[in-house]
C-alpha positions as CSV (number, residue, x, y, z in Angstrom):
1,M,23.7,12.8,-25.9
2,E,20.5,11.0,-25.2
3,T,20.1,9.1,-21.9
4,L,19.3,5.4,-22.4
5,L,17.8,5.0,-18.9
6,A,15.6,7.7,-17.3
7,L,14.9,7.4,-13.6
8,P,11.4,8.1,-12.3
9,E,10.6,11.6,-11.2
10,G,8.1,13.1,-8.7
11,G,4.7,11.6,-9.2
12,E,6.1,8.5,-10.9
13,W,7.7,7.5,-7.5
14,I,4.3,7.7,-5.9
15,V,2.7,5.5,-8.5
16,L,5.6,3.0,-8.1
17,L,5.1,3.0,-4.3
18,V,1.4,2.4,-4.6
19,V,2.0,-0.5,-7.0
20,V,4.6,-2.1,-4.6
21,V,2.2,-1.8,-1.7
22,L,-0.6,-3.4,-3.7
23,L,1.6,-6.2,-4.9
24,F,3.4,-7.1,-1.6
25,G,1.1,-5.6,1.1
26,A,2.1,-3.1,3.7
27,N,3.0,-5.7,6.3
28,R,5.7,-7.3,4.1
29,L,7.4,-4.0,3.1
30,P,9.6,-3.8,6.2
31,E,10.7,-7.4,5.7
32,L,11.5,-6.8,2.0
33,T,13.6,-3.7,2.8
34,R,15.4,-5.5,5.6
35,N,16.3,-8.4,3.4
36,T,17.4,-6.0,0.6
37,A,19.7,-4.2,3.1
38,R,21.2,-7.4,4.3
39,A,21.9,-8.5,0.7
40,L,23.6,-5.2,0.0
41,I,25.7,-5.4,3.1
42,E,26.8,-8.9,2.2
43,L,27.6,-7.8,-1.4
44,K,29.7,-5.0,-0.1
45,K,31.5,-7.3,2.3
46,V,32.3,-9.9,-0.4
47,T,33.4,-7.1,-2.8
48,R,35.7,-5.7,-0.1
49,E,37.2,-9.1,0.6
50,A,37.7,-9.8,-3.1
51,E,39.6,-6.5,-3.6
52,H,42.0,-7.4,-0.7
53,A,42.4,-11.0,-1.7
54,P,45.9,-11.9,-2.9
55,T,46.2,-12.6,-6.6
56,P,47.5,-16.0,-7.7
57,Q,50.9,-14.4,-8.5
58,E,51.1,-13.2,-4.8
59,L,50.4,-16.7,-3.3
60,P,53.2,-19.1,-2.6
61,A,53.7,-21.8,-5.2
62,S,52.4,-24.5,-2.8
63,E,49.0,-22.6,-2.5
64,R,48.5,-21.6,-6.1
65,G,47.2,-24.9,-7.5
66,T,47.5,-25.6,-11.1
67,P,45.0,-27.2,-13.5
68,Q,47.4,-30.1,-13.8
69,S,47.5,-30.7,-10.0
70,A,43.7,-30.6,-9.9
71,A,43.5,-33.2,-12.7
72,T,46.0,-35.4,-10.8
73,A,44.0,-35.1,-7.6
74,D,40.8,-36.0,-9.5
75,A,42.4,-39.1,-11.0
76,E,43.7,-40.2,-7.6
77,A,40.3,-39.8,-6.1
78,R,38.8,-42.0,-8.8
79,Q,41.4,-44.7,-8.2
80,Q,40.7,-44.8,-4.5
81,T,36.9,-45.2,-4.8
82,P,35.7,-48.7,-5.5
83,P,33.6,-49.3,-8.6
84,T,29.9,-49.5,-8.1
85,A,27.8,-52.3,-9.6
């Protein structure tokens, strides 16, 4: 079976590192890595929360919300706002 995506090896990593340093500058690399790490931590946190979130079937009926109740709420909101000229 042929691999569709080959990862860089050995000297290719050095070339990639040189290109990144030339593009972003050595001073910005720590900032870029820090921001990347923060983004990964946030992604993991959100993923963990989503895994433990209750499904709509597990929620009480009053908290589920149905498309019909959302449409009703939207219609009521439109009735309460005065028309603009």
